[in-house]
N, C-alpha and C positions, 0 to 999 in steps of 0.2 A: 495381694492387696489390690483392690479395685481402684482404677484410676478414674478421676472425674472427667477427663477429656482425652480424646485421641491425640491431640497436639495442642501444646501451649506455646505461644510466642511471648516471651517475657521482656518487659521493660523497653519496648520500642517506642519511637516517636511516631505517633499515628497521624497520617494525613488521610482523613476519612473518605475522601472522594467527593464530598458534598461541599467543599470549600471552607469548612470550619477551620478554626485556628488549630495549629499543631498541639498535640498533648501527649503526655507519656502514659502508657497503659499496657496491660497484658491482654492477649486475645486467647480465649479458649475455644477450640474447634471440636465438634462432635458430629459424627455421621455426615461429614462433608459440608456442614453448615457452621456459621459463627454462633456459638452457644452463649458466650458471655464476654463482656469487655469491661475491664476495670483492673483493680489490684486483686488478682485471683489467689485464693487460698488453696483451691484444688490443684492437683498435679495432673500431668499428662503422660500418656504412654510414651510420647516423645516430646521433648522440649527444645526450643531454640532460644538462645540468649540473644536478644535483639537490642541490647543496650547500645546507644550510640548509633543506631541504625534507623533509617526512615522506613516505616511500614505503611504500605499502600494497598488498596484493592488491586487485583490483577487488571492489566490494561485491556481495554476493548478497542480493537482496531476495526473500524467500519469500512475500510477501503482496501481490500486485498483481492488477489486473483489466484487463490489456491484451488480453483475448480478442478483442474486436472490432478495436481499433486495430492489433493485430499482423497483421490480414488485409488492411489497406488502407494502412498506413504503414510506412516504413522506419526511422523514428526513434521510439524509445520514451520520448519526453519527456512529463512532466518528469523521470522517473527517471534517464535517461541524462545529465542535466545535474547530477546529484547523486552522481556516482561509481559508480553501479550499472552493473555489466557483465553481470550475469545476473539476469533477472526471472522469477519463477515466478508464473504466472497460473492462472485457474481456481479461485480460492478461494471460500469461502462458498457452495458448492453451485450457483453460477450460471455459465453458459457456453453455448456454441452447438453442442455436439455431445455425443452423437449426436442426430440430429434428422430427423424426417420433414417433407416439404414443407409439409404442412398445419399444422405446429406452429411454423413460422418466427415468426409474429407472437406466439405465446404466449411464446417464449423472449426475444424482444425486449422484450415488456411486462414480463417478469420482471426482466431486466437493467436496464431503465429505472427500474423501481420500487425495486429493491434497491440498485443501484449508481449511480443518478442520472446515467445516460448518456443523452443525448437520443435518443428513439425515431426522430426524423427522420434523425439522423446514422447510426444503426444500419441503418435501412431502406435508405438510400442506399449506405452503405459496405460492408455485408456482401454478398458475392457468392453465398454458399450453394453453393459448388461442392464440397460434401461431404455425406455422410449419416452414416457411421459415425465413431467417434472416430479410428481409424487414418487415414481419409480426411482428416479435419481436420488431423491432424499432417502428413500429406503435403503438404497445401496450404500450411501454415505453413513447411515446410522449403524451399519453392521461393522464398521471399522473403528477399533480403539485408537486414540491419539494422545499426544502429549497435552494438547489444549483443545478447547471446544471450537467448533466451526459452525457457521450459519450460512445459508445460501439465499441469494436473491434470484428471481426469475429474469433472465436476460432477454431484452427485446430482440436482439439479432436472431437468436435461436427460435424464439416464439414466432417471429415474422416469417422466417424460412419454413417453419413447421406448417404454418397455416397457408402461406401463399406460394411456397416453392420458388421456382425460377422468377416469378413476378417480383418477389421480395428483393432478389439480387439485382433486378433491373430497376429498382427504386420506384416501381409503379405504386400508385395510390391504392390503399386498401379499400375494398368494396364494403358496403354495409354488412354483407354476410361475413366477410373476413373479420371485420371489427367485432361483430357479435361472437364469433368463435374465439377470438383473442380475449375478449372479456370473460367468457366462460372458463377458458383455460387459466387465465390469471386468477380468477376466483378460486378455482380448484387448487392451484399451486399454493395460494395463501392458506387455504383451509388445511392443506397437507403439511404446512409448517414453514413455507418460504417466509423470510422476514421482510421481503419487499420485491420491488420491480426496478430494473435499471435500464436506462437507454442512453445511447450516444448520438449526438448530432454534430460530431466533429469531423472536419475534412481530414484531420491528421490520422483518423482511425480507418485503416485500410487493410484488406487481406494481404497475405504475402504475395499475391499476384497483382496487387495494386488496385483492386476493386474497392469502392467505398463500402463502409459498413451498411448493411441492409436497412438500418433504422435512420439513416442520415436525413432523409427528406419525408419521414413519416408525418402525416398531417396532424393538425391539432385535434380533428375529430377522432383519429385513430388513437392518439395518446389519451384523450379524454375517455374514450371507450374502455381502454385497458385500465385506466385509473378507476373507472366505475366498477371494474371487476374486483379491485381491492376494497372499494366501498361496500360492494355486495358481501364480501367476506368479513367486513368489519375489522380488518387488520392489514398490516403491511405498509412499508414506507416506499417512497419514490426517490430514485437517485438519477440525476441528470448531468451529463457533460455536454457542453455546447460551445461552439465558437461564436459566442454572442456578439462580440464586437465586429466580427467579420461577416455576419449574416445580415441579409436585408430583413426589414420588419422588426417588430418588437418581440424578440425571442424570449426575453425575460418576462414580459407581460403575459406571453402564452403560458409559461411555467406557472406564473401566479394564478392564472385562470384555472388551470388543471388542478392545482393544489386546492383552490377554493371549492371547485365543483365536487371534488372527490372527498374533501375533508381529511385526506391522508397526509401525514408529515412528509415534506419534500425537501431535498437538499440538492444544491448545485455545486459543482467543482469550481473553485475560484483561485486564481493566482495572478500575480502582477505580470502583465504582458510587457516585453521589452520594447515592442513597437509603440504601445500606448500605455505608458507606465502609470497613469493615473486613473485609468478606466475602472479598476477594481473598486476604487472608493465610491464611484457613482453607483456601482452594482450593490455594494453593501448599504449605501444610503437608501436605495429603493427597497432592499430587503427589510431594512429596519422599519420603514413606513408601512410596508405590507404586513409585517409581523405584528405591528401595533394594532392592526385591524382585526387580528385574531387568526389570520392564516398561519398555518404551521410550516414555516419556510426558514431554511438556514443555508449557510455556505460552508462547504468543506474546504479547509485551508491547511497549509503545510507550515512546518516550523523552520524551513530553510529553503534555499533555492532548489528548483527542479532542473536537473541537468543530466547530460549524457556523460558517461565515463569512457574515456579513450585509453586504450592500452594495447600492448602487443598481443595479449591473449584475449582481449575483449572482442566484442563483435564489430567495433568501429575504432578507427583512428585516422589521422590525416595521411597515413602511409598504407592503409589497407588496399588502395587502388594499385599498388605496385605488384606486378606478377612475380618479381623476385622475392619480395617479402612473403607473398602468399605461399610460394614454394617452401620457404624456410619454416613456415608455421607447422609443417609436417614433422619437423625435428623435435627432439626433446627440448624443453625451454632453455637449458644451459647451452646446448649446441647452437640453438637459434641465436641466442644473445652473442655468443662468441663470433658467429659468422657476421652478425650485423655490426660488430665493432671493427671489422676489416674495412680499411679506408675505401677500397675499390667497390666493395659491396655497398657501403654506405652511399657513395656517389650514385651508384646505379639505382638504388631504391629511391633516393631523393628525386632523381630525374624522372623516374616512372611515376612517382606519387604526384609530382608537380604537373605532369601531363594528364593524370587521371586522379582527381581528388576524392574519389569514392563517396560521392554524395547521392542520396536519394533524389529523385527528380523534383520532390517538393521542398527540398532543403536548399538554403542559400550557402554560399561559400563560408568557410570558417571565419569567425570574428575573433582573432587571437587576442583582442583586448579583453575578451570575456572567456578565455581559456586559461586555466591555472593548474599548476602542479598540486595534486591533492595532498601529498605528503603523508607522513606516518609519525604520530597519529594524524588522522585526516583533519584538514582545516576546511570547513565549509563556508567560512566567511573571510576569504583572503582579500587583502587590499589590492587595488588596481596595480600597484607597483610590482606585484608578484605575477602579473599576467605574462603569458608567453610573449606577447608583443613587447612589453617593457623589458623583459629579460633579454629578448633578442636585440633590442636597441643597445642595451648596456654592454652586450658581449660582442657586438658587431657581426652576429650571425643572422641568417634569415629566420623567419618565424618557423618554417618547416624544419630547418636544421635544429632549432632550439627544441621544438616538440619531439623530434627524433631522439635527441640526446637525453631529454628528461625522461622519456619512456624507457630508456635503457637502464636507468638507475634502479637500485635495489634488485640487481640481477634480473632486470627486465620485468619486474612486477609492479613498477611505479605506474601510477595512473594520473591522467589529466582530467580535470573537471570542466565541463563546458556547460554552464548554466544557460537555460533558455527561458526561464521564468523566475520571478521573485528576486532578481539580482540586477535590475536595470541600472541602479546607481552604485553598484558594488557595496551594498549594505543590506543587512537583513532587517532594517528598521520597519519596512512595510509588513514583514511577517509578524512583528510584535503588535503592530496596529491591527492586523487581521485577527491574531490569536486572542486579543483582549476585547474584541467586539462581542456584544451580547448575543448575536445571532450566529456565532461561529461554532463549527464543529471541527475537531482535530481529525485529519485524515490524509488521503492521497499518497500514502506510502507505497501502495502497489505491491505489497509482499507477494512473492510467487510469480511476478511478472517482470518483463524487461530483463531477463536473467543474465544477458551478456552485455547490457548497455547501461543499466541503472541498478542501484542497490539502495533503495530508500526504505526498506523494512526497518532500518535503524532509526527512523524518525522518532519513535517513542523514546528511546534512550537519549537521543540528541535533544529532544524537547526539554527533558528534565535536567540533563547535564549542562547544556549550553545556556538555556534561558534561566535556569535555576541556580547556576553556580559559576560557569566559566566566563560569561560575557562581561567585559570590563565595565560597560555601562548599559543601563536599560534592562537589568535583570527583572524577571517576573516572579511574583510570589509563588512559593511551592504549593500552597493550597489550591491556587488557580490552575497551575500546571497539572496537578494530579486530578483535579475535577475534569479538565479537558481530556485526560487519558482514560477516565473511568466512568463516573456516574453520568456525565453529560452525554457521552457517546452511547452508553447502555440504554439510557432513557430515549435517546433519539431513534433507536431501532426497536423500541418496544420491549426491551429486556429489563424487567423490574426486579429480577431475582439476584442481581449482581451489580458490581460497580461501586459499592460502598462498604465500608467497615461498619456494619449495622447488624445487631443481633437478629438471627433468622435468615440472613441472606447467605447465598452460596459462598463457601470459603475459598475464594480465589484471592491470593495474597502475594505481594512481592515484599521481600526484605532486602533493603538497598543500603549499601555503603556509599553515601553521597560523596565522600572524599575520594573514592576510587572510581566512581561511575564514569564510564566512557565507552567509546566504540573504537574498534580496530579498523585498519584499512581493509577494504574488500579484497578478496583473493578469488581466483578462478578455481573451481573444483569440478570434477567429473563424476557427479553422482545422480544425474538424471537417467531415466531409461534410455537405452540405446547408446550409452556412454555420453549423453548430452552434457554440455558444459554450462555452468552458471556461476554467478558471483555468490559467494558466501561472505557474510560479515558478522563477526562475533563481537562480544561486549565484555566488559568487566564491571564489577561492582554489585552484581546481583548475588547476594549471599544465598538466596533461595527464591524460587518461584513455585507457588503452591496452587494446584487446581483441585477443586472439590475436596480440600483437606489433605491432599496427597502431595508430597514434595516431588516435583517432576524434574527440577534442575537445582543443583547446588554448585555455586561458583562456576556456572556455565557448563557443568558436566551433567549429563542425563542420569537420572536415578534408575531408569528402567521401568518406572511406573507410567502407565498410559491411561489415566482417568478421563481424558477428554472425550467428549461425545458431540453428536450433532445437536444443535439447539433448534428446536422447532418453535416458531412464533406462537404465542398464546393470544387469545382474543382480548 
């Protein structure tokens, strides 16, 4: 008997991604596309009972860093464990193409420093079977994956390719340099890059401490590169900048480049703890500019941005202790047992007090803003649960308190140290940002900061926390799904996905909202060269579907790899 559909999703509650009211309906999928929506009489070769479940488009994450992982792995985890079916990489001006052979190490050092991906893993994992950006895309296109990926042209790599050592010395680009960058940008867009990214942040440094090559790029240079996108008639621009810390009108420059090129532009935005109200002024200016017709938006996050401290993480308040570093060579259970010895504890605390293991650009720990993450993880803890408050209540020092907290759960417990979006120990600013008409959901950095941050779970957190868990100030499910899907897809020029609409690509999540949640991050050793990284799993995803194929059921991989490289269309 012939089946009408390859797959039918029956009786689910549909959030269509476009912000429409929720409704109950079936979805029929054929040849990787949504073929019919309604109360379907036809049957499917496979059927899923989705009654009582939320059915959404697959999530589109526009801010990831899988540039290396996508060349050696078929699974874009953690992101693909959190409902993401399309991941856009190449953000923040860092990546691996274009590149000349003698600059391989330089780009690895930049990625290791900016995005905290182990250099040893990159050295072993990257095959470097490309030079130009079109070559890089062709290499990516040959690898099957669990989800789709798309790539942006990174300014750091582009600048080094054209200017060599002059780029690293932050010299101004010449007119000849700019003309070449414009041509290469155009060619990259025509080959399928979805955009161009740049970083102007002092926080972005190579592992050797050198600033990112794009830090001081002139407005003329950026305008010239943006003109390359205009020449191609496609591509978006992504910018990260220390706007509040820089002299001059940095935001005004971004506006001028967006106007001149006509290309959609986004900037990364979060609440600074030093100037907690500045983000409102930025959003207000973006609103005014957008109303003039400039395609400009802010990428925002659903929770605080912060570093994870832990015994197996890349950082903690005791990492400066030589005794502790020696113990890290042991198996975790043996390390924890040794650390519980009173004499060893005293030695480690004394050494850590003398050497607090801070990067030169970081200030001492503010224990008023360091919290036990807990299990399940709590990303909106009250101030009373900070290390500072717990220390006062127990009569211990803050360092002793942090030490003891990290020993919990057999040494796997983590501390969360927010450095953005948590100035008043509330996520209320995030709600204000997420509901702004010019906001895009992003900044999860999937694939990056592998031993210090694990925010690829932003997608699950957005829906679970803001759609169900928060005691007050919950946000509507249709809005949250729109942020996760259609709004992001359209923002990067993808019109074939992001909505439950007949004819679009059948990327779908089937979600048990009652169970939806995230587990605490854990360290795993699955990178090339035995590299360590945080992995964070989820619960509540009954199924994640890519191009009509079920890739995950209840968090377990099906073995199917329908994901492909997405090339930008005109």
